[in-house]
mmCIF file as Biopython writes it, N, C-alpha, C and O atoms, coordinates in Angstrom:
data_model
#
loop_
_atom_site.group_PDB
_atom_site.id
_atom_site.type_symbol
_atom_site.label_atom_id
_atom_site.label_alt_id
_atom_site.label_comp_id
_atom_site.label_asym_id
_atom_site.label_entity_id
_atom_site.label_seq_id
_atom_site.pdbx_PDB_ins_code
_atom_site.Cartn_x
_atom_site.Cartn_y
_atom_site.Cartn_z
_atom_site.occupancy
_atom_site.B_iso_or_equiv
_atom_site.auth_seq_id
_atom_site.auth_asym_id
_atom_site.pdbx_PDB_model_num
ATOM 1   N N  . MET A ? 1  ? 108.662 99.800  124.295 1.0 0.0 1  A 1 
ATOM 2   C CA . MET A ? 1  ? 108.099 99.962  124.026 1.0 0.0 1  A 1 
ATOM 3   C C  . MET A ? 1  ? 107.507 99.923  122.307 1.0 0.0 1  A 1 
ATOM 4   O O  . MET A ? 1  ? 106.703 99.041  122.008 1.0 0.0 1  A 1 
ATOM 5   N N  . ASN A ? 2  ? 107.907 100.799 121.385 1.0 0.0 2  A 1 
ATOM 6   C CA . ASN A ? 2  ? 107.370 101.267 120.702 1.0 0.0 2  A 1 
ATOM 7   C C  . ASN A ? 2  ? 108.190 100.329 120.454 1.0 0.0 2  A 1 
ATOM 8   O O  . ASN A ? 2  ? 107.459 99.457  119.986 1.0 0.0 2  A 1 
ATOM 9   N N  . TYR A ? 3  ? 109.902 99.676  120.463 1.0 0.0 3  A 1 
ATOM 10  C CA . TYR A ? 3  ? 110.542 99.235  119.135 1.0 0.0 3  A 1 
ATOM 11  C C  . TYR A ? 3  ? 109.489 97.410  119.783 1.0 0.0 3  A 1 
ATOM 12  O O  . TYR A ? 3  ? 108.920 97.397  118.691 1.0 0.0 3  A 1 
ATOM 13  N N  . LEU A ? 4  ? 109.176 96.742  120.164 1.0 0.0 4  A 1 
ATOM 14  C CA . LEU A ? 4  ? 108.771 95.655  120.995 1.0 0.0 4  A 1 
ATOM 15  C C  . LEU A ? 4  ? 107.045 95.646  119.171 1.0 0.0 4  A 1 
ATOM 16  O O  . LEU A ? 4  ? 106.741 94.825  118.306 1.0 0.0 4  A 1 
ATOM 17  N N  . THR A ? 5  ? 106.571 96.940  119.529 1.0 0.0 5  A 1 
ATOM 18  C CA . THR A ? 5  ? 105.356 96.760  118.854 1.0 0.0 5  A 1 
ATOM 19  C C  . THR A ? 5  ? 106.255 96.837  117.345 1.0 0.0 5  A 1 
ATOM 20  O O  . THR A ? 5  ? 106.507 95.882  116.610 1.0 0.0 5  A 1 
ATOM 21  N N  . LEU A ? 6  ? 106.513 97.794  117.212 1.0 0.0 6  A 1 
ATOM 22  C CA . LEU A ? 6  ? 107.819 97.483  115.605 1.0 0.0 6  A 1 
ATOM 23  C C  . LEU A ? 6  ? 107.482 95.903  114.761 1.0 0.0 6  A 1 
ATOM 24  O O  . LEU A ? 6  ? 106.872 95.369  113.834 1.0 0.0 6  A 1 
ATOM 25  N N  . PHE A ? 7  ? 108.669 95.632  116.227 1.0 0.0 7  A 1 
ATOM 26  C CA . PHE A ? 7  ? 109.133 94.061  115.463 1.0 0.0 7  A 1 
ATOM 27  C C  . PHE A ? 7  ? 108.067 93.087  115.624 1.0 0.0 7  A 1 
ATOM 28  O O  . PHE A ? 7  ? 108.029 91.996  115.054 1.0 0.0 7  A 1 
ATOM 29  N N  . LEU A ? 8  ? 107.250 93.519  116.389 1.0 0.0 8  A 1 
ATOM 30  C CA . LEU A ? 8  ? 105.536 92.660  116.546 1.0 0.0 8  A 1 
ATOM 31  C C  . LEU A ? 8  ? 104.839 92.671  115.501 1.0 0.0 8  A 1 
ATOM 32  O O  . LEU A ? 8  ? 103.968 91.845  115.774 1.0 0.0 8  A 1 
ATOM 33  N N  . TYR A ? 9  ? 104.685 92.944  114.763 1.0 0.0 9  A 1 
ATOM 34  C CA . TYR A ? 9  ? 103.857 94.031  113.397 1.0 0.0 9  A 1 
ATOM 35  C C  . TYR A ? 9  ? 104.591 92.937  111.774 1.0 0.0 9  A 1 
ATOM 36  O O  . TYR A ? 9  ? 104.258 92.132  110.904 1.0 0.0 9  A 1 
ATOM 37  N N  . LEU A ? 10 ? 106.224 94.047  112.541 1.0 0.0 10 A 1 
ATOM 38  C CA . LEU A ? 10 ? 106.893 93.032  110.960 1.0 0.0 10 A 1 
ATOM 39  C C  . LEU A ? 10 ? 106.925 91.642  111.472 1.0 0.0 10 A 1 
ATOM 40  O O  . LEU A ? 10 ? 106.510 91.062  110.468 1.0 0.0 10 A 1 
ATOM 41  N N  . GLY A ? 11 ? 107.143 90.665  112.390 1.0 0.0 11 A 1 
ATOM 42  C CA . GLY A ? 11 ? 107.332 89.480  112.148 1.0 0.0 11 A 1 
ATOM 43  C C  . GLY A ? 11 ? 105.573 89.288  112.019 1.0 0.0 11 A 1 
ATOM 44  O O  . GLY A ? 11 ? 105.154 88.645  111.057 1.0 0.0 11 A 1 
ATOM 45  N N  . GLY A ? 12 ? 104.898 89.685  112.704 1.0 0.0 12 A 1 
ATOM 46  C CA . GLY A ? 12 ? 102.908 88.976  111.895 1.0 0.0 12 A 1 
ATOM 47  C C  . GLY A ? 12 ? 103.203 89.293  110.314 1.0 0.0 12 A 1 
ATOM 48  O O  . GLY A ? 12 ? 102.783 88.414  109.560 1.0 0.0 12 A 1 
ATOM 49  N N  . MET A ? 13 ? 103.504 89.804  110.025 1.0 0.0 13 A 1 
ATOM 50  C CA . MET A ? 13 ? 103.418 90.444  108.830 1.0 0.0 13 A 1 
ATOM 51  C C  . MET A ? 13 ? 104.390 89.390  107.900 1.0 0.0 13 A 1 
ATOM 52  O O  . MET A ? 13 ? 104.006 89.167  106.752 1.0 0.0 13 A 1 
ATOM 53  N N  . VAL A ? 14 ? 105.484 88.824  108.320 1.0 0.0 14 A 1 
ATOM 54  C CA . VAL A ? 14 ? 106.245 87.589  107.406 1.0 0.0 14 A 1 
ATOM 55  C C  . VAL A ? 14 ? 105.336 86.456  107.984 1.0 0.0 14 A 1 
ATOM 56  O O  . VAL A ? 14 ? 105.011 85.530  107.241 1.0 0.0 14 A 1 
ATOM 57  N N  . TRP A ? 15 ? 105.032 86.485  108.917 1.0 0.0 15 A 1 
ATOM 58  C CA . TRP A ? 15 ? 104.209 85.240  108.582 1.0 0.0 15 A 1 
ATOM 59  C C  . TRP A ? 15 ? 103.619 85.064  108.189 1.0 0.0 15 A 1 
ATOM 60  O O  . TRP A ? 15 ? 103.584 84.008  107.557 1.0 0.0 15 A 1 
ATOM 61  N N  . LEU A ? 16 ? 102.539 85.996  108.197 1.0 0.0 16 A 1 
ATOM 62  C CA . LEU A ? 16 ? 100.681 86.056  107.549 1.0 0.0 16 A 1 
ATOM 63  C C  . LEU A ? 16 ? 102.223 85.345  105.728 1.0 0.0 16 A 1 
ATOM 64  O O  . LEU A ? 16 ? 102.580 84.199  105.458 1.0 0.0 16 A 1 
ATOM 65  N N  . GLY A ? 17 ? 102.535 86.427  105.169 1.0 0.0 17 A 1 
ATOM 66  C CA . GLY A ? 17 ? 103.209 86.279  103.825 1.0 0.0 17 A 1 
ATOM 67  C C  . GLY A ? 17 ? 103.597 84.740  103.512 1.0 0.0 17 A 1 
ATOM 68  O O  . GLY A ? 17 ? 103.339 84.264  102.406 1.0 0.0 17 A 1 
ATOM 69  N N  . VAL A ? 18 ? 104.294 83.895  104.633 1.0 0.0 18 A 1 
ATOM 70  C CA . VAL A ? 18 ? 105.080 83.239  104.360 1.0 0.0 18 A 1 
ATOM 71  C C  . VAL A ? 18 ? 103.745 82.097  104.411 1.0 0.0 18 A 1 
ATOM 72  O O  . VAL A ? 18 ? 103.622 81.432  103.382 1.0 0.0 18 A 1 
ATOM 73  N N  . SER A ? 19 ? 102.802 81.840  105.465 1.0 0.0 19 A 1 
ATOM 74  C CA . SER A ? 19 ? 102.113 81.188  105.612 1.0 0.0 19 A 1 
ATOM 75  C C  . SER A ? 19 ? 100.796 81.343  104.533 1.0 0.0 19 A 1 
ATOM 76  O O  . SER A ? 19 ? 99.928  80.477  104.643 1.0 0.0 19 A 1 
ATOM 77  N N  . PHE A ? 20 ? 100.576 82.536  103.366 1.0 0.0 20 A 1 
ATOM 78  C CA . PHE A ? 20 ? 99.577  82.481  102.387 1.0 0.0 20 A 1 
ATOM 79  C C  . PHE A ? 20 ? 100.714 82.123  101.472 1.0 0.0 20 A 1 
ATOM 80  O O  . PHE A ? 20 ? 99.821  82.090  100.625 1.0 0.0 20 A 1 
ATOM 81  N N  . THR A ? 21 ? 101.778 81.830  100.831 1.0 0.0 21 A 1 
ATOM 82  C CA . THR A ? 21 ? 103.326 81.469  100.468 1.0 0.0 21 A 1 
ATOM 83  C C  . THR A ? 21 ? 102.916 79.985  100.273 1.0 0.0 21 A 1 
ATOM 84  O O  . THR A ? 21 ? 102.747 79.506  99.152  1.0 0.0 21 A 1 
ATOM 85  N N  . ARG A ? 22 ? 102.816 79.523  101.029 1.0 0.0 22 A 1 
ATOM 86  C CA . ARG A ? 22 ? 102.741 78.473  101.346 1.0 0.0 22 A 1 
ATOM 87  C C  . ARG A ? 22 ? 101.303 78.089  100.308 1.0 0.0 22 A 1 
ATOM 88  O O  . ARG A ? 22 ? 101.475 77.427  99.285  1.0 0.0 22 A 1 
ATOM 89  N N  . LYS A ? 23 ? 99.820  78.613  100.731 1.0 0.0 23 A 1 
ATOM 90  C CA . LYS A ? 23 ? 98.473  78.322  100.083 1.0 0.0 23 A 1 
ATOM 91  C C  . LYS A ? 23 ? 99.215  78.044  98.549  1.0 0.0 23 A 1 
ATOM 92  O O  . LYS A ? 23 ? 99.439  76.842  98.407  1.0 0.0 23 A 1 
ATOM 93  N N  . ASN A ? 24 ? 99.538  78.667  97.669  1.0 0.0 24 A 1 
ATOM 94  C CA . ASN A ? 24 ? 99.858  79.878  96.477  1.0 0.0 24 A 1 
ATOM 95  C C  . ASN A ? 24 ? 100.837 78.362  95.826  1.0 0.0 24 A 1 
ATOM 96  O O  . ASN A ? 24 ? 101.932 78.036  96.284  1.0 0.0 24 A 1 
ATOM 97  N N  . LYS A ? 25 ? 99.974  77.486  94.485  1.0 0.0 25 A 1 
ATOM 98  C CA . LYS A ? 25 ? 100.966 76.607  94.200  1.0 0.0 25 A 1 
ATOM 99  C C  . LYS A ? 25 ? 101.232 77.219  91.947  1.0 0.0 25 A 1 
ATOM 100 O O  . LYS A ? 25 ? 102.001 77.000  91.011  1.0 0.0 25 A 1 
ATOM 101 N N  . THR A ? 26 ? 99.971  78.012  92.262  1.0 0.0 26 A 1 
ATOM 102 C CA . THR A ? 26 ? 99.973  77.855  90.716  1.0 0.0 26 A 1 
ATOM 103 C C  . THR A ? 26 ? 100.036 79.408  90.773  1.0 0.0 26 A 1 
ATOM 104 O O  . THR A ? 26 ? 99.358  79.994  91.616  1.0 0.0 26 A 1 
ATOM 105 N N  . THR A ? 27 ? 100.929 80.184  89.792  1.0 0.0 27 A 1 
ATOM 106 C CA . THR A ? 27 ? 99.680  81.613  89.273  1.0 0.0 27 A 1 
ATOM 107 C C  . THR A ? 27 ? 99.210  82.233  89.676  1.0 0.0 27 A 1 
ATOM 108 O O  . THR A ? 27 ? 99.366  83.208  90.411  1.0 0.0 27 A 1 
ATOM 109 N N  . ASP A ? 28 ? 97.764  81.182  88.739  1.0 0.0 28 A 1 
ATOM 110 C CA . ASP A ? 28 ? 96.221  81.051  88.610  1.0 0.0 28 A 1 
ATOM 111 C C  . ASP A ? 28 ? 96.373  81.386  90.427  1.0 0.0 28 A 1 
ATOM 112 O O  . ASP A ? 28 ? 96.231  82.522  90.880  1.0 0.0 28 A 1 
ATOM 113 N N  . ASP A ? 29 ? 96.646  80.308  91.195  1.0 0.0 29 A 1 
ATOM 114 C CA . ASP A ? 29 ? 96.361  80.700  92.761  1.0 0.0 29 A 1 
ATOM 115 C C  . ASP A ? 29 ? 96.611  82.503  93.203  1.0 0.0 29 A 1 
ATOM 116 O O  . ASP A ? 29 ? 96.032  83.277  93.964  1.0 0.0 29 A 1 
ATOM 117 N N  . PHE A ? 30 ? 97.630  82.595  92.389  1.0 0.0 30 A 1 
ATOM 118 C CA . PHE A ? 30 ? 98.469  84.117  93.444  1.0 0.0 30 A 1 
ATOM 119 C C  . PHE A ? 30 ? 97.601  85.115  92.527  1.0 0.0 30 A 1 
ATOM 120 O O  . PHE A ? 30 ? 96.891  85.823  93.243  1.0 0.0 30 A 1 
ATOM 121 N N  . PHE A ? 31 ? 97.476  85.331  91.410  1.0 0.0 31 A 1 
ATOM 122 C CA . PHE A ? 31 ? 96.961  86.343  90.522  1.0 0.0 31 A 1 
ATOM 123 C C  . PHE A ? 31 ? 95.061  86.451  90.384  1.0 0.0 31 A 1 
ATOM 124 O O  . PHE A ? 31 ? 94.646  87.415  89.741  1.0 0.0 31 A 1 
ATOM 125 N N  . ARG A ? 32 ? 94.104  85.563  90.927  1.0 0.0 32 A 1 
ATOM 126 C CA . ARG A ? 32 ? 93.155  85.706  90.639  1.0 0.0 32 A 1 
ATOM 127 C C  . ARG A ? 32 ? 92.495  84.351  92.012  1.0 0.0 32 A 1 
ATOM 128 O O  . ARG A ? 32 ? 91.328  83.969  92.105  1.0 0.0 32 A 1 
ATOM 129 N N  . GLY A ? 33 ? 93.044  84.141  92.421  1.0 0.0 33 A 1 
ATOM 130 C CA . GLY A ? 33 ? 92.837  83.375  93.780  1.0 0.0 33 A 1 
ATOM 131 C C  . GLY A ? 33 ? 92.386  82.652  93.248  1.0 0.0 33 A 1 
ATOM 132 O O  . GLY A ? 33 ? 91.329  82.612  93.879  1.0 0.0 33 A 1 
ATOM 133 N N  . GLY A ? 34 ? 92.226  81.546  92.097  1.0 0.0 34 A 1 
ATOM 134 C CA . GLY A ? 34 ? 92.090  79.843  91.967  1.0 0.0 34 A 1 
ATOM 135 C C  . GLY A ? 34 ? 90.319  80.227  91.135  1.0 0.0 34 A 1 
ATOM 136 O O  . GLY A ? 34 ? 89.433  79.375  91.077  1.0 0.0 34 A 1 
ATOM 137 N N  . GLN A ? 35 ? 90.197  81.441  90.671  1.0 0.0 35 A 1 
ATOM 138 C CA . GLN A ? 35 ? 88.889  81.476  90.827  1.0 0.0 35 A 1 
ATOM 139 C C  . GLN A ? 35 ? 87.990  81.053  91.533  1.0 0.0 35 A 1 
ATOM 140 O O  . GLN A ? 35 ? 86.896  80.731  91.069  1.0 0.0 35 A 1 
ATOM 141 N N  . ARG A ? 36 ? 88.331  80.969  92.936  1.0 0.0 36 A 1 
ATOM 142 C CA . ARG A ? 36 ? 86.852  81.176  93.888  1.0 0.0 36 A 1 
ATOM 143 C C  . ARG A ? 36 ? 86.810  81.812  94.655  1.0 0.0 36 A 1 
ATOM 144 O O  . ARG A ? 36 ? 86.441  81.528  95.794  1.0 0.0 36 A 1 
ATOM 145 N N  . ILE A ? 37 ? 87.354  83.376  94.072  1.0 0.0 37 A 1 
ATOM 146 C CA . ILE A ? 37 ? 86.678  84.170  95.528  1.0 0.0 37 A 1 
ATOM 147 C C  . ILE A ? 37 ? 85.163  84.496  94.848  1.0 0.0 37 A 1 
ATOM 148 O O  . ILE A ? 37 ? 84.982  84.236  93.659  1.0 0.0 37 A 1 
ATOM 149 N N  . PRO A ? 38 ? 84.657  84.771  95.239  1.0 0.0 38 A 1 
ATOM 150 C CA . PRO A ? 38 ? 82.956  85.746  94.728  1.0 0.0 38 A 1 
ATOM 151 C C  . PRO A ? 38 ? 83.112  87.140  94.512  1.0 0.0 38 A 1 
ATOM 152 O O  . PRO A ? 38 ? 83.901  87.996  94.912  1.0 0.0 38 A 1 
ATOM 153 N N  . TRP A ? 39 ? 81.562  87.096  93.334  1.0 0.0 39 A 1 
ATOM 154 C CA . TRP A ? 39 ? 81.957  88.094  92.424  1.0 0.0 39 A 1 
ATOM 155 C C  . TRP A ? 39 ? 82.076  89.403  93.588  1.0 0.0 39 A 1 
ATOM 156 O O  . TRP A ? 39 ? 83.280  89.653  93.545  1.0 0.0 39 A 1 
ATOM 157 N N  . TRP A ? 40 ? 81.518  90.268  94.499  1.0 0.0 40 A 1 
ATOM 158 C CA . TRP A ? 40 ? 80.877  90.842  95.630  1.0 0.0 40 A 1 
ATOM 159 C C  . TRP A ? 40 ? 82.477  91.213  96.230  1.0 0.0 40 A 1 
ATOM 160 O O  . TRP A ? 40 ? 82.969  92.340  96.293  1.0 0.0 40 A 1 
ATOM 161 N N  . ALA A ? 41 ? 83.102  89.946  96.636  1.0 0.0 41 A 1 
ATOM 162 C CA . ALA A ? 41 ? 84.457  89.676  97.524  1.0 0.0 41 A 1 
ATOM 163 C C  . ALA A ? 41 ? 85.421  90.578  95.811  1.0 0.0 41 A 1 
ATOM 164 O O  . ALA A ? 41 ? 86.134  91.581  95.770  1.0 0.0 41 A 1 
ATOM 165 N N  . ALA A ? 42 ? 85.256  90.232  95.400  1.0 0.0 42 A 1 
ATOM 166 C CA . ALA A ? 42 ? 86.553  90.996  94.038  1.0 0.0 42 A 1 
ATOM 167 C C  . ALA A ? 42 ? 86.001  92.575  93.971  1.0 0.0 42 A 1 
ATOM 168 O O  . ALA A ? 42 ? 86.903  93.395  93.802  1.0 0.0 42 A 1 
ATOM 169 N N  . GLY A ? 43 ? 84.658  93.109  94.078  1.0 0.0 43 A 1 
ATOM 170 C CA . GLY A ? 43 ? 84.429  94.607  93.589  1.0 0.0 43 A 1 
ATOM 171 C C  . GLY A ? 43 ? 83.825  94.788  94.422  1.0 0.0 43 A 1 
ATOM 172 O O  . GLY A ? 43 ? 82.655  95.164  94.347  1.0 0.0 43 A 1 
ATOM 173 N N  . VAL A ? 44 ? 84.385  94.592  95.364  1.0 0.0 44 A 1 
ATOM 174 C CA . VAL A ? 44 ? 85.160  95.613  96.858  1.0 0.0 44 A 1 
ATOM 175 C C  . VAL A ? 44 ? 86.730  95.491  96.926  1.0 0.0 44 A 1 
ATOM 176 O O  . VAL A ? 44 ? 87.423  96.486  97.140  1.0 0.0 44 A 1 
ATOM 177 N N  . SER A ? 45 ? 87.125  94.563  96.787  1.0 0.0 45 A 1 
ATOM 178 C CA . SER A ? 45 ? 88.478  94.947  97.077  1.0 0.0 45 A 1 
ATOM 179 C C  . SER A ? 45 ? 88.838  96.002  95.307  1.0 0.0 45 A 1 
ATOM 180 O O  . SER A ? 45 ? 89.692  96.888  95.301  1.0 0.0 45 A 1 
ATOM 181 N N  . ILE A ? 46 ? 88.327  95.782  94.509  1.0 0.0 46 A 1 
ATOM 182 C CA . ILE A ? 46 ? 88.720  96.657  92.818  1.0 0.0 46 A 1 
ATOM 183 C C  . ILE A ? 46 ? 88.016  98.018  93.826  1.0 0.0 46 A 1 
ATOM 184 O O  . ILE A ? 46 ? 88.857  98.908  93.699  1.0 0.0 46 A 1 
ATOM 185 N N  . PHE A ? 47 ? 86.985  98.511  94.660  1.0 0.0 47 A 1 
ATOM 186 C CA . PHE A ? 47 ? 86.899  98.928  94.978  1.0 0.0 47 A 1 
ATOM 187 C C  . PHE A ? 47 ? 87.265  100.197 95.771  1.0 0.0 47 A 1 
ATOM 188 O O  . PHE A ? 47 ? 87.083  101.383 95.491  1.0 0.0 47 A 1 
ATOM 189 N N  . ALA A ? 48 ? 87.953  99.484  97.068  1.0 0.0 48 A 1 
ATOM 190 C CA . ALA A ? 48 ? 89.420  99.783  97.923  1.0 0.0 48 A 1 
ATOM 191 C C  . ALA A ? 48 ? 90.227  100.170 97.304  1.0 0.0 48 A 1 
ATOM 192 O O  . ALA A ? 48 ? 90.873  101.117 97.753  1.0 0.0 48 A 1 
ATOM 193 N N  . THR A ? 49 ? 90.549  99.641  96.042  1.0 0.0 49 A 1 
ATOM 194 C CA . THR A ? 49 ? 92.656  99.702  95.077  1.0 0.0 49 A 1 
ATOM 195 C C  . THR A ? 49 ? 92.219  101.119 94.994  1.0 0.0 49 A 1 
ATOM 196 O O  . THR A ? 49 ? 92.858  102.124 95.308  1.0 0.0 49 A 1 
ATOM 197 N N  . MET A ? 50 ? 90.537  100.981 94.326  1.0 0.0 50 A 1 
ATOM 198 C CA . MET A ? 50 ? 90.133  102.341 93.758  1.0 0.0 50 A 1 
ATOM 199 C C  . MET A ? 50 ? 90.619  103.856 94.349  1.0 0.0 50 A 1 
ATOM 200 O O  . MET A ? 50 ? 91.140  104.880 93.905  1.0 0.0 50 A 1 
ATOM 201 N N  . LEU A ? 51 ? 89.934  103.153 96.081  1.0 0.0 51 A 1 
ATOM 202 C CA . LEU A ? 51 ? 90.001  104.393 97.263  1.0 0.0 51 A 1 
ATOM 203 C C  . LEU A ? 51 ? 90.603  104.919 97.616  1.0 0.0 51 A 1 
ATOM 204 O O  . LEU A ? 51 ? 90.561  104.610 98.807  1.0 0.0 51 A 1 
ATOM 205 N N  . SER A ? 52 ? 91.970  106.342 97.406  1.0 0.0 52 A 1 
ATOM 206 C CA . SER A ? 52 ? 92.787  106.295 97.911  1.0 0.0 52 A 1 
ATOM 207 C C  . SER A ? 52 ? 92.802  106.536 98.808  1.0 0.0 52 A 1 
ATOM 208 O O  . SER A ? 52 ? 91.658  106.439 99.251  1.0 0.0 52 A 1 
ATOM 209 N N  . SER A ? 53 ? 93.834  107.024 99.914  1.0 0.0 53 A 1 
ATOM 210 C CA . SER A ? 53 ? 93.848  107.483 101.257 1.0 0.0 53 A 1 
ATOM 211 C C  . SER A ? 53 ? 93.693  109.232 100.828 1.0 0.0 53 A 1 
ATOM 212 O O  . SER A ? 53 ? 92.636  109.647 101.304 1.0 0.0 53 A 1 
ATOM 213 N N  . ILE A ? 54 ? 94.234  110.015 100.291 1.0 0.0 54 A 1 
ATOM 214 C CA . ILE A ? 54 ? 94.206  110.961 100.047 1.0 0.0 54 A 1 
ATOM 215 C C  . ILE A ? 54 ? 92.216  111.546 99.790  1.0 0.0 54 A 1 
ATOM 216 O O  . ILE A ? 54 ? 91.703  112.658 99.914  1.0 0.0 54 A 1 
ATOM 217 N N  . THR A ? 55 ? 91.715  110.420 99.473  1.0 0.0 55 A 1 
ATOM 218 C CA . THR A ? 55 ? 90.336  110.831 99.148  1.0 0.0 55 A 1 
ATOM 219 C C  . THR A ? 55 ? 89.619  111.058 100.886 1.0 0.0 55 A 1 
ATOM 220 O O  . THR A ? 55 ? 89.123  112.139 101.203 1.0 0.0 55 A 1 
ATOM 221 N N  . PHE A ? 56 ? 89.654  110.353 101.465 1.0 0.0 56 A 1 
ATOM 222 C CA . PHE A ? 56 ? 90.199  110.228 103.269 1.0 0.0 56 A 1 
ATOM 223 C C  . PHE A ? 56 ? 90.883  111.762 104.420 1.0 0.0 56 A 1 
ATOM 224 O O  . PHE A ? 56 ? 91.035  112.067 105.603 1.0 0.0 56 A 1 
ATOM 225 N N  . MET A ? 57 ? 91.052  112.193 103.294 1.0 0.0 57 A 1 
ATOM 226 C CA . MET A ? 57 ? 91.457  114.071 103.664 1.0 0.0 57 A 1 
ATOM 227 C C  . MET A ? 57 ? 90.562  114.759 102.808 1.0 0.0 57 A 1 
ATOM 228 O O  . MET A ? 57 ? 89.600  115.502 103.003 1.0 0.0 57 A 1 
ATOM 229 N N  . ALA A ? 58 ? 91.313  114.175 101.505 1.0 0.0 58 A 1 
ATOM 230 C CA . ALA A ? 58 ? 90.479  115.601 101.100 1.0 0.0 58 A 1 
ATOM 231 C C  . ALA A ? 58 ? 88.720  115.944 100.971 1.0 0.0 58 A 1 
ATOM 232 O O  . ALA A ? 58 ? 88.314  117.106 100.954 1.0 0.0 58 A 1 
ATOM 233 N N  . ILE A ? 59 ? 87.877  114.868 100.895 1.0 0.0 59 A 1 
ATOM 234 C CA . ILE A ? 59 ? 86.553  114.873 100.639 1.0 0.0 59 A 1 
ATOM 235 C C  . ILE A ? 59 ? 86.038  115.655 101.985 1.0 0.0 59 A 1 
ATOM 236 O O  . ILE A ? 59 ? 85.377  116.605 101.566 1.0 0.0 59 A 1 
ATOM 237 N N  . PRO A ? 60 ? 86.054  115.678 103.791 1.0 0.0 60 A 1 
ATOM 238 C CA . PRO A ? 60 ? 86.173  115.372 104.541 1.0 0.0 60 A 1 
ATOM 239 C C  . PRO A ? 60 ? 86.569  117.576 104.633 1.0 0.0 60 A 1 
ATOM 240 O O  . PRO A ? 60 ? 85.849  118.481 105.055 1.0 0.0 60 A 1 
ATOM 241 N N  . ALA A ? 61 ? 87.997  117.612 104.016 1.0 0.0 61 A 1 
ATOM 242 C CA . ALA A ? 61 ? 88.180  119.158 104.549 1.0 0.0 61 A 1 
ATOM 243 C C  . ALA A ? 61 ? 87.307  119.921 103.203 1.0 0.0 61 A 1 
ATOM 244 O O  . ALA A ? 61 ? 87.095  121.129 103.102 1.0 0.0 61 A 1 
ATOM 245 N N  . GLN A ? 62 ? 86.847  118.759 102.150 1.0 0.0 62 A 1 
ATOM 246 C CA . GLN A ? 62 ? 85.972  120.188 101.419 1.0 0.0 62 A 1 
ATOM 247 C C  . GLN A ? 62 ? 85.242  119.951 101.447 1.0 0.0 62 A 1 
ATOM 248 O O  . GLN A ? 62 ? 84.647  120.094 100.379 1.0 0.0 62 A 1 
ATOM 249 N N  . ALA A ? 63 ? 84.321  119.264 102.753 1.0 0.0 63 A 1 
ATOM 250 C CA . ALA A ? 63 ? 83.220  119.155 102.564 1.0 0.0 63 A 1 
ATOM 251 C C  . ALA A ? 63 ? 83.180  120.368 104.757 1.0 0.0 63 A 1 
ATOM 252 O O  . ALA A ? 63 ? 82.124  120.602 105.344 1.0 0.0 63 A 1 
ATOM 253 N N  . TYR A ? 64 ? 84.868  120.872 105.406 1.0 0.0 64 A 1 
ATOM 254 C CA . TYR A ? 64 ? 84.127  121.589 106.249 1.0 0.0 64 A 1 
ATOM 255 C C  . TYR A ? 64 ? 84.462  122.768 105.726 1.0 0.0 64 A 1 
ATOM 256 O O  . TYR A ? 64 ? 84.155  123.733 106.426 1.0 0.0 64 A 1 
ATOM 257 N N  . SER A ? 65 ? 85.205  123.082 104.318 1.0 0.0 65 A 1 
ATOM 258 C CA . SER A ? 65 ? 85.432  124.811 103.683 1.0 0.0 65 A 1 
ATOM 259 C C  . SER A ? 65 ? 84.457  125.428 102.694 1.0 0.0 65 A 1 
ATOM 260 O O  . SER A ? 65 ? 84.279  126.606 102.386 1.0 0.0 65 A 1 
ATOM 261 N N  . VAL A ? 66 ? 83.808  124.176 102.233 1.0 0.0 66 A 1 
ATOM 262 C CA . VAL A ? 66 ? 83.355  124.399 100.922 1.0 0.0 66 A 1 
ATOM 263 C C  . VAL A ? 66 ? 81.450  124.481 101.829 1.0 0.0 66 A 1 
ATOM 264 O O  . VAL A ? 66 ? 80.827  125.540 101.899 1.0 0.0 66 A 1 
ATOM 265 N N  . GLY A ? 67 ? 80.916  123.158 102.377 1.0 0.0 67 A 1 
ATOM 266 C CA . GLY A ? 67 ? 79.648  122.792 102.641 1.0 0.0 67 A 1 
ATOM 267 C C  . GLY A ? 67 ? 79.245  121.573 102.118 1.0 0.0 67 A 1 
ATOM 268 O O  . GLY A ? 67 ? 79.691  121.435 100.979 1.0 0.0 67 A 1 
ATOM 269 N N  . TRP A ? 68 ? 78.563  120.611 102.506 1.0 0.0 68 A 1 
ATOM 270 C CA . TRP A ? 68 ? 78.063  119.442 102.593 1.0 0.0 68 A 1 
ATOM 271 C C  . TRP A ? 68 ? 77.692  119.203 101.536 1.0 0.0 68 A 1 
ATOM 272 O O  . TRP A ? 68 ? 77.237  118.071 101.372 1.0 0.0 68 A 1 
ATOM 273 N N  . ASN A ? 69 ? 77.717  120.078 100.449 1.0 0.0 69 A 1 
ATOM 274 C CA . ASN A ? 69 ? 77.154  119.889 98.400  1.0 0.0 69 A 1 
ATOM 275 C C  . ASN A ? 69 ? 77.927  119.218 97.938  1.0 0.0 69 A 1 
ATOM 276 O O  . ASN A ? 69 ? 77.857  119.440 96.729  1.0 0.0 69 A 1 
ATOM 277 N N  . LEU A ? 70 ? 79.133  118.043 98.236  1.0 0.0 70 A 1 
ATOM 278 C CA . LEU A ? 70 ? 80.376  117.329 97.044  1.0 0.0 70 A 1 
ATOM 279 C C  . LEU A ? 70 ? 78.767  116.002 97.965  1.0 0.0 70 A 1 
ATOM 280 O O  . LEU A ? 70 ? 78.255  115.254 97.133  1.0 0.0 70 A 1 
ATOM 281 N N  . PHE A ? 71 ? 78.276  115.883 99.243  1.0 0.0 71 A 1 
ATOM 282 C CA . PHE A ? 71 ? 78.061  115.197 99.435  1.0 0.0 71 A 1 
ATOM 283 C C  . PHE A ? 71 ? 76.482  114.248 98.757  1.0 0.0 71 A 1 
ATOM 284 O O  . PHE A ? 71 ? 76.228  113.110 99.151  1.0 0.0 71 A 1 
#
């Protein structure tokens, strides 16, 4: 069951990569989405890039050990 899940996930990721590769015709499409990305989606993407997984572990641990003052 574990290997089946792993290979299904891998196959899905490869399929997504191939399907999105066919849509990109130029480097502008690849790097900037052909300037078709709304401002709010670009902002959320930048925020998600800057937010690391360490934040999801460190802030709850800090709140548990010190208190809710961090929030």
